[in-house]
N, C-alpha and C positions, 0 to 999 in steps of 0.2 A: 495666502492663498486661499479664497475664500471657501469655507467647507460647504456649503449650500450647492454653490455651484459645480463642484466636482463631483456630488452626490446627484444633482439634477442631469447632469450629462452622462454620467454612470448608468443611471437608470436607464434613457432613452437609448444609448447605446446597446444596452443589455438587455433591452424588451426586442428588439429589432434585430439582434445580431449572434446572439449566445446560441451555445449546442444543445440540440436535443438530447440529455441525455437521459436515463431510462429512471434514475431517482430524483429527476427535477419534476417527475410527474405526480408526485404525490407528497401528501403530506404525513404518513404512517411516521410514528417517532422512532420507530423498532426499524422499518426500510431504512429511513435516513441513518440511522445509527451503523445498520448494516454495510452501508455506500460508505460512509465518512473512515468507518475501521478500514476495510478494503483498500480505500484511496490512500492509507497512512504506507509512504514511501513503496507504491505500487501506481503504473500510469494508468491512465481512464483508459485506454483501448483495451489494456490485461484487463481491467477490471470486470466491463461490464457483461463479460458471457458470466463469470465465476457470479456476479453480482443476481444477475437471473437464476441461476442455477439455484444459488442457495438458497434465495424465496421461495424459489418452485418447492424444494426439501423440505425447508422450514420457514413458512409463510407467518409465522408468529413467533414473540419472543416466549411462548409456553411450550410452543412446539421444538426450539431449538434446546430450551432447559429441558424438555426429557428425554433430550436422543443422546442417546449413548457417545461419549466421547471419541471413540475408535468413527464412526459414519460422520461427525461435525468435521474432525482433519481430514478424513476424506473428500467431503464437500471443497475442504480448502483445498487441497493438493494439489502442486503448482504455483502458488500465490507467493509460498515462502511466508518468513517472520511467521510460524507458528502458534509462537505467546498471542498474537494477537485473536486467532482461532478459538484458543482457549480462554482469552477474557472475554470475550466476545459471548460463550456460552455461558460465563460465569455474571456477565452482566443482566443475560437475559434469564437466569435462576433468581437476581435481585429482583429485577422488576416484572416477573411472575410471581414471588413469592410477596411485594407489594402490592398488587392488583391491577398497578397501573404505570404507567412512564411517570418518573419524576416530572415536577413542574417547576422547578427551580434551576438555576444556576449549577448552585452549590449539588444540588442533587445531581444532575449528569454530569458535575465531573467527577462526584462520588462512584462512579459504575468504576467495576475494573477494564482499564485499560483506557480509560479516557481521560485524555491532556488536556491542558489550559487550550490549543486550537481546538480540538474537535467537539469538546463541552463547547465554544464560543458558534460554535459553526451551528452544531445541533440546537444550541438554544435560541440563537437567533433564526434561523433557518424553519425551525418548528414551534416554538414558545413565543417567537415574537420579541425577546430579550435584546436590547439595545447592547450588544458588546461585540467588539470587532474581534474578527477571526482571522489569524495572523499566520500566515506560514511562509513559507519558500517564495512562492509569485507573489505574495502580498508585500514580502518587506524588500523585494527588487523594484515592483512599482512606487513604494513610499522613497526608496533611495532615491530612486532617478526623478520623479517629481518633484523631489526637495533638493536633487543636487548633493547630497550627503554621501562623501567616502566612508565614513563612520565602517568599522568592519561588520558586518552583518554575522560572523560568529558570535560574538560578543553578547553578551547576556545583558550590561547596560545598554544595547545598542537595540536588540530587539525589545527591551522595554520602554525606551523612546519612540523608538518606530510606532510600538504598538499605541502608544498615546497618541501620536502624531493621525495613524488610523482611527482613532474614539473621534478624535474633533472632524474628522471628515464624517464619520458614520450618519447616514440616515434613519434617526429614531425612530422614524413612522413606520420602516421599511425596512429594519435593519438585515434582515435575511437576504432579501434582495441584493444589497447595498454588500452585504460579504460576498453572496457569489458574483457580482458584477466586477469585484477587485481580483478574486479568483479567476476569472476567467479571463479577464485582462492580460494578466502575467502570466496564462495557460496559451494563448492563443494571437497575441498581439506584442505586449511589452518580453519578448522573449529573452532567455540570456545571453544567446548570440545572434547579432543580426534582427534586432527588436523593427517590427514594422511599424515605425511612428506616422510615416505621413497617414494609416489610416486609424491613429490612436486617436480617440475622443478624447484625450485631455493633450492633443501634441501642442496646443496652442498655452499651457498651462504649465507643459514639463520645462523644469528648469534646467535639466539635466541634455535637453535635446539645445533647448537658448545658446547652451554653454559647449555644445556639441562634444559631450563628456558620454552619453548614454552609454555607448560600448566600452566605457572602462567600469563602468558601476552595474552591480554593487560589488562591492569588497570582501572580499571573504579569504582572511588571512590563513587562518589554520586548513589549510587542507594536507591531507596526509598521502604519503606516495602509497597506491595500491601494495601488497604482497602477493606476490604471485607463488602459488601455491600447484606444483606439478603432481598428479594424481592418477591412477590407473583402477580400473573397475573392471570385474572380470563379470562376461555375459555367457553363464553355464544353462546350455538348454537341455532338456530332455523330455521326450513323449508329449509334444507340444506345451510344455513348462518351464518355467523359468524360477533360476534358484537365489530367493531372495533370503536376508537375516533382519531380523527385527532389532532397534535401539531398546536399551532398557527401559522401563516406563519411569524410573529413579530420573532419568536425564530430564533437566530442567527447560528445555528449549524442542527438543528432538524426541524424546522420550515415546515409544510406542509405533514411531516411523519406520517403514519399511526400505529397505537398500539393498543394492547390488552390493555382493564381497570385493574385498581388495584380495590381492596377493598375498600380504600378511595375516589374514582371519582365516585364511583354509588352503589346506593342500589343494593344488591343481596343477592341472599341464596345462599352460597356457598356447593359446594357437593365435591366429594372424589377428592383425588389427581391423575391429569394424570401423572405428569411426572416433573421431573425437569433437569437442565443444569444450566452449568457457563457461563457468559457473562462478557471479557475483555476488558473495555476501557481506556487507557493509564493506572494509577494507579489505577483503579476501577475494583474490582472484582466483578461480579452480582453473586448471587448464587439464582435462580431462580425459584420458584415452583408455577406449573401451578395447577390450579383446576377449577373442573367443576363449573358452577355457571348457576342460571337463574333469569332475570330481568322482573319487571312488566313495566317500562317507562326508555326511556331513553332519553337523552337531544339532542339538536340543533349537537354538536360536534361529535356525532355517528351515525355511519351509518352499516345496515346490508350490510355483502360480501360475495356474493357465489364466487364460482371457478374462471367466468371470471375476476369479480374484482381482484382478489387476483393475476392473473396473471400481470394484471396492474397495480395497485397502488402502489406507492414509499412505502413500508413497513422497518419499523426498523428490525435491527439485530436481539433483543430480540423477535419482531413478529413475524420473520420468522422460529425463534428456535420453541418458542411457540406451531405454528401451524403444526408441526409436528405431536402433539398430537392430532389434529381435523381429526375429520370424514370428514369435508366438504372439505377441502384441499386436 
């Protein structure tokens, strides 16, 4: 499979068909960093409003570096995986301290929270470095184009597929090539029911030739989601709702505000207000929200009104539960 032909077809298709996403309208390395970190494990549709709001509040690395952590977490609240926000602030502090964004792949890779894929994406898009950015979308494209049934959960397969993508890479415009590969996987070469007739590489796709596109890629290491039943209490008083704050020492969710559970505070429970599901990695929480009243609260609790709820860093489960609240 000739690399030049793949790159040329991808480039022509991308130029005419790519989605108009806000981070594709800038070459600001800080803005690209924000987008790539937000896009880690989060869908594009979810990221767009957060990306715009975050850059309005923290328009530069210097702004983010100076911002108090609770303010950063509040701006991130609802995106999940909050270590990303903390690492992004640390990265901004390093960029601000250095006086400029790193100009080498190693320098970008050294920023907190930046892994190989994110470094390659930023390095190619912003700095023009000829490095293939390989995420799940790209692994799927490579698997199908080469009709390779190897387990993409295997580090050896990922390394080999990365080498294949490196051979196809357009060194003259690596950023556009990487974005085209990611776009192809996100919009046409879908996990289920791929849109093969619309694909610019359909004539070169070995999986389509052998009718195996719906069997690829292969990922053998799949864990069964763990179901967890949980109850949250919605306690309202004089237009305010009761919250508790996680200890700052917690590595992932420290400092975030939550609704209490029945085992945290003596409460008289009332009717069920609603139910929702919340997924964190391999854990699927089935949450019941109940109305409740309390007589006394501890030091880790506080009453929060509408203005507080707009600025406090709230966990994802708290935000979902507050949909059933009159105060919010």
